[in-house]
C-alpha positions as CSV (number, residue, x, y, z in Angstrom):
1,M,-0.3,0.1,0.0
2,H,1.6,3.3,-1.0
3,N,2.0,5.4,2.3
4,P,3.5,9.0,1.3
5,L,5.1,11.3,3.4
6,V,2.9,14.5,4.0
7,S,4.9,17.7,4.9
8,I,2.7,20.5,7.0
9,L,4.7,23.7,6.3
10,I,4.2,26.1,9.1
11,P,5.6,29.7,9.1
12,L,6.2,30.9,12.8
13,Y,5.9,34.4,14.2
14,N,5.0,35.7,17.1
15,A,2.2,33.0,18.0
16,E,3.6,31.8,21.6
17,Q,-0.6,31.7,22.2
18,Y,-1.0,28.9,19.9
19,I,2.0,27.3,18.7
20,E,1.9,24.6,21.3
21,E,-1.6,23.5,20.5
22,T,-1.1,23.7,16.6
23,I,2.0,21.2,16.9
24,T,0.5,19.1,19.4
25,K,-3.1,18.7,17.2
26,A,-0.9,18.3,14.2
27,L,0.9,15.3,15.5
28,E,-2.6,13.5,16.6
29,Q,-3.4,13.2,12.9
30,T,-4.7,9.5,12.3
31,Y,-2.3,9.3,9.4
32,S,1.2,8.9,10.8
33,N,3.6,9.4,8.0
34,I,4.0,12.9,8.4
35,E,6.4,15.7,9.0
36,L,6.5,19.3,10.4
37,I,8.6,22.1,9.0
38,I,8.2,25.0,11.1
39,V,10.0,28.3,10.0
40,D,10.5,31.1,12.8
41,D,10.3,34.3,10.7
42,H,12.5,36.3,13.4
43,S,9.9,36.3,16.4
44,T,10.1,38.7,19.2
45,D,8.0,36.8,21.4
46,N,8.6,32.9,23.1
47,S,7.4,31.6,20.1
48,L,11.0,30.2,19.3
49,K,11.3,29.0,22.7
50,I,8.5,26.9,22.6
51,A,8.6,25.5,19.4
52,P,11.6,23.7,19.6
53,K,10.8,21.6,22.7
54,Y,8.9,19.6,20.3
55,A,11.9,18.9,17.9
56,S,12.0,15.2,16.8
57,E,12.6,13.1,13.6
58,K,8.8,14.3,12.9
59,V,9.2,17.9,13.9
60,H,11.8,20.3,12.4
61,I,12.5,23.8,13.5
62,Y,14.4,26.4,11.3
63,C,14.9,30.1,11.2
64,N,14.0,32.2,7.9
65,P,17.2,33.3,6.5
66,K,15.1,36.0,4.9
67,K,12.2,37.8,6.2
68,G,8.2,37.6,5.7
69,G,5.8,35.0,5.6
70,N,6.0,34.0,2.1
71,S,9.7,33.6,2.3
72,A,9.2,31.4,5.5
73,R,6.8,29.3,3.4
74,N,9.0,28.9,0.4
75,Y,11.9,28.2,3.1
76,A,9.7,25.2,4.5
77,F,9.1,23.8,1.3
78,E,12.9,23.6,0.4
79,K,13.5,21.9,3.5
80,C,10.5,19.2,3.4
81,N,10.8,15.8,2.0
82,G,7.0,15.2,1.5
83,E,5.4,13.8,-1.4
84,Y,2.1,15.8,-0.5
85,I,2.3,19.1,1.1
86,K,-0.3,21.2,3.5
87,F,0.5,24.7,4.4
88,M,-0.8,25.8,7.8
89,D,-0.5,28.9,9.9
90,A,0.9,28.8,13.2
91,D,-2.2,29.8,14.9
92,D,-4.4,27.2,13.1
93,Y,-5.3,23.3,13.2
94,M,-7.8,20.6,11.7
95,D,-9.8,17.9,12.4
96,N,-7.4,14.9,13.6
97,N,-8.4,12.6,10.4
98,M,-8.3,15.4,7.8
99,I,-5.0,14.6,6.3
100,E,-5.9,10.8,6.3
101,A,-9.3,11.9,4.6
102,Q,-8.1,13.9,1.9
103,L,-4.9,11.8,1.0
104,K,-7.4,8.9,0.6
105,H,-9.4,11.0,-1.9
106,L,-6.2,11.9,-3.9
107,L,-4.9,8.4,-3.9
108,A,-8.0,7.4,-5.4
109,E,-7.6,9.8,-8.6
110,K,-5.9,8.4,-11.9
111,S,-3.6,11.3,-11.5
112,P,-2.9,12.3,-8.1
113,E,0.0,14.2,-8.7
114,N,-1.9,16.6,-10.9
115,C,-4.8,17.3,-8.2
116,V,-5.4,19.5,-5.1
117,A,-7.8,18.5,-2.4
118,F,-9.9,20.7,-0.3
119,S,-12.3,21.0,2.8
120,P,-14.5,23.3,4.3
121,V,-13.5,25.8,7.0
122,I,-14.8,26.3,10.6
123,M,-13.9,30.0,11.8
124,R,-13.1,29.9,15.6
125,Y,-13.3,33.5,17.3
126,T,-11.3,33.9,20.6
127,D,-14.5,33.9,22.7
128,G,-14.8,30.3,21.8
129,H,-17.7,30.0,19.1
130,D,-17.5,28.6,15.9
131,Q,-19.0,29.6,12.6
132,F,-19.6,27.6,9.2
133,Q,-19.5,29.6,5.7
134,L,-23.1,30.7,5.4
135,H,-24.0,29.7,1.8
136,R,-21.0,27.8,0.8
137,N,-21.6,26.2,-2.6
138,I,-18.1,25.2,-3.6
139,D,-18.2,21.7,-1.8
140,H,-17.9,19.6,-5.0
141,D,-15.2,18.5,-7.6
142,Y,-14.0,20.7,-10.2
143,T,-12.3,19.7,-13.4
144,P,-9.9,21.6,-14.3
145,G,-9.1,23.0,-10.8
146,I,-9.5,26.6,-12.2
147,E,-13.3,26.2,-12.1
148,L,-12.8,26.4,-8.5
149,L,-11.1,29.6,-8.3
150,I,-13.9,30.9,-10.8
151,D,-16.6,30.0,-8.3
152,I,-14.7,31.7,-5.7
153,W,-14.5,34.8,-7.6
154,R,-18.5,34.3,-8.2
155,G,-19.0,34.4,-4.0
156,K,-20.2,30.8,-3.9
157,G,-17.1,30.4,-0.9
158,W,-13.6,30.6,0.0
159,H,-10.5,28.9,1.4
160,C,-8.1,29.0,4.0
161,P,-4.3,27.9,3.4
162,H,-4.7,24.3,5.4
163,C,-8.2,23.5,3.6
164,H,-5.6,22.1,1.0
165,L,-3.6,19.2,0.2
166,M,-1.7,18.9,-2.8
167,H,1.0,16.9,-4.5
168,R,4.3,18.5,-4.6
169,A,4.1,18.4,-8.3
170,V,1.3,20.8,-8.6
171,M,3.4,23.4,-6.6
172,E,6.2,22.9,-8.6
173,K,4.1,23.8,-11.7
174,A,2.4,26.8,-10.1
175,G,5.5,28.0,-8.5
176,P,6.5,29.3,-5.3
177,W,4.9,32.0,-3.0
178,D,5.6,35.3,-4.2
179,E,7.7,37.0,-1.7
180,A,7.0,40.6,-2.9
181,V,3.2,40.0,-2.2
182,L,2.4,42.0,1.1
183,K,-1.5,41.1,1.3
184,N,-3.8,38.6,-0.2
185,Q,-0.9,36.2,-0.3
186,D,-2.6,33.0,0.0
187,G,-5.4,34.1,-2.4
188,E,-2.7,35.1,-5.0
189,F,-0.8,31.5,-4.1
190,F,-3.8,29.4,-4.2
191,S,-5.3,30.7,-7.6
192,R,-2.2,29.8,-9.1
193,I,-2.4,26.1,-7.5
194,Y,-6.0,25.9,-9.0
195,A,-5.0,27.0,-12.5
196,A,-2.2,24.3,-12.3
197,A,-4.2,21.4,-11.0
198,Q,-6.0,19.3,-13.6
199,K,-8.6,18.6,-10.8
200,A,-9.8,20.1,-7.5
201,V,-11.1,17.0,-5.1
202,S,-13.9,18.0,-2.7
203,V,-13.4,16.1,0.5
204,K,-16.6,17.5,2.7
205,T,-16.1,15.0,5.9
206,V,-13.5,17.0,7.4
207,N,-12.8,20.5,8.5
208,A,-10.0,23.3,8.6
209,I,-9.9,25.4,11.8
210,W,-9.1,28.8,11.2
211,R,-8.5,30.9,14.2
212,Q,-9.8,34.6,14.0
213,T,-7.2,36.3,15.8
214,N,-7.2,39.8,13.9
215,N,-3.4,39.6,13.5
216,G,-1.4,38.6,10.3
217,V,-0.8,40.2,7.0
218,S,-4.4,40.7,6.1
219,R,-4.5,43.5,8.9
220,Q,-1.9,45.6,6.8
221,T,-3.1,48.7,5.8
222,S,-0.2,50.9,4.2
223,D,-0.3,52.2,0.7
224,K,2.1,49.6,-0.2
225,A,0.2,46.9,1.1
226,W,-2.9,48.1,-0.9
227,R,-1.2,48.0,-3.9
228,S,0.1,44.8,-3.6
229,F,-3.5,43.6,-2.5
230,F,-5.2,45.2,-5.9
231,E,-2.0,43.8,-8.1
232,T,-3.0,40.3,-6.9
233,H,-6.7,41.0,-7.8
234,R,-5.3,41.5,-11.5
235,R,-3.2,38.5,-11.7
236,I,-6.0,36.2,-10.7
237,A,-8.2,37.9,-13.4
238,E,-5.4,37.0,-15.9
239,L,-5.8,33.6,-14.9
240,I,-9.5,33.4,-15.1
241,L,-9.6,35.5,-18.7
242,S,-6.6,33.4,-20.0
243,Y,-8.9,30.4,-19.2
244,Q,-11.5,31.8,-20.5
245,D,-12.0,35.2,-22.2
246,N,-15.7,35.6,-22.6
247,E,-18.7,37.9,-21.4
248,E,-19.1,36.0,-18.1
249,S,-15.6,35.9,-17.0
250,K,-15.6,39.5,-17.7
251,Y,-18.3,40.0,-15.7
252,I,-17.1,37.9,-12.9
253,C,-13.7,39.8,-12.8
254,S,-15.4,43.4,-13.2
255,R,-17.8,42.7,-10.3
256,Y,-15.2,41.4,-8.0
257,I,-12.9,44.0,-8.6
258,C,-15.3,46.5,-8.1
259,S,-16.6,45.1,-5.1
260,S,-13.2,45.0,-3.7
261,L,-12.7,48.9,-4.9
262,F,-15.6,49.8,-2.7
263,E,-15.3,47.7,0.3
264,H,-11.9,48.9,0.9
265,Y,-12.3,52.6,0.1
266,P,-10.6,54.8,1.0
267,I,-7.6,53.4,-0.7
268,P,-4.7,55.1,-2.6
269,K,-5.5,57.0,-6.1
270,D,-3.4,55.0,-7.9
271,C,-5.0,51.7,-7.0
272,I,-8.3,52.9,-8.6
273,T,-6.3,54.3,-11.7
274,D,-4.8,50.9,-12.1
275,Q,-7.8,49.0,-11.9
276,K,-9.5,51.1,-14.6
277,L,-6.5,50.6,-17.0
278,F,-6.7,46.9,-16.5
279,L,-10.6,46.8,-17.3
280,K,-10.1,48.8,-20.2
281,K,-7.2,46.6,-21.4
282,H,-9.4,43.8,-21.4
283,H,-12.4,45.9,-23.0
284,I,-14.3,45.1,-19.5
285,K,-17.3,47.5,-18.3
286,L,-17.1,48.1,-14.5
287,V,-19.7,46.4,-12.5
288,V,-20.9,48.5,-9.6
289,P,-22.0,46.2,-6.6
290,N,-25.6,45.3,-6.5
291,R,-27.0,47.8,-3.9
292,R,-29.8,50.2,-4.8
293,R,-27.8,53.3,-3.8
294,Y,-24.7,52.6,-5.4
295,K,-26.8,51.5,-8.8
296,L,-28.8,54.8,-8.7
297,L,-26.0,57.3,-8.0
298,S,-23.7,55.7,-10.6
299,S,-26.4,56.0,-13.1
300,I,-26.2,59.6,-12.5
301,F,-23.0,60.6,-11.3
302,G,-20.9,58.2,-12.4
303,W,-19.2,55.3,-10.5
304,E,-16.0,57.1,-9.4
305,F,-18.2,60.1,-7.8
306,T,-20.3,57.3,-6.0
307,L,-17.1,55.4,-4.8
308,K,-15.6,58.6,-3.5
309,Y,-18.6,60.1,-1.5
310,F,-20.5,57.3,-0.5
311,A,-18.4,54.1,-0.4
C-alpha cells in the first residue's frame, strides 16, 4: 500500500499563544507518516522558545534566512521531503483525520500528482464560538481546478491555506509563494494552484479550523500593502481570462474588482487608476456592487463619484 510522506509547512511569527496546540494537534493526525517543517520568521515573543521543545524526527525547526511569511513558506518547502504538501499557519489546526481523508481521496484519482484536495472551513473566534461559512456552494469536485477559482470569485465560498492538500508536483508547476506580495498572499498563491491542477477534489467530511485572531498580513493597511492587494486581483483576473475570455468571465472579474474597491475605500488613488486601466485593457465594463443607492448614484453621477463620496 502506498504510504506517502505528507509535509505540513508552518511559518511561525509571534504565535506563542497557539503554536503548542498547533503542533500537538498536527501530531495527533490519524495518518502517521507526516513531518512538520516549522520556520520561525524572526519572532519577538517566546514562539522560538516553545516550538523547539517539540523537535524530533517528525518535527523540524528552522529560522528564516530572509524575512516575511511567504519567504518562510518557500524555505519550508525547500526543507521538506514530503510527496504531499499542506501549508498551515501557526495559530490554526484541523480535524484529526483530515490528512487521512484528503489523502485517501487524492490517491483514488488516476493522476493524483495533478490534483489538489480541499475541505470546508470552521472559523473559531477568540470567545470560543465557531462559525461555518453561510451559503457555501463550492464543496464538489472541479475539472479543471481553475473552475474552483472562478466559483470563488463568483462568491460561492472561499478557503484558507490548510483547507488544501496537494501533490508537490502541483506546487512545482504553479511556482513558489510570491515574496513581494504583502496582502492577499494565500489568495494569489492558491489561485495559481487551482490553475495548475487538472482537478480540485472536494473532501466534505473533514474541516480546517481557522482561528480569528485579528493578526497577520490581512490587517496591513499601508499604501504599499493596498497596491500589492489590488495587484493580486489583476493577476487572478488574468488567470481567469486566459482560461476563458468571454462575457461571463469579464463580468465575474469586473464585479469582484469593483466590489473590492467599494469595500476597502478609501485606498490610494493610483490603485483605482490601475484597476481602471486593467479593465480598459481587457474591454471590461465596470460592474457597480448590487446595492440600490450605488446603482442609482452611479447611473446619475458615475461610479467614481459614487465610490469617492458614498463607499
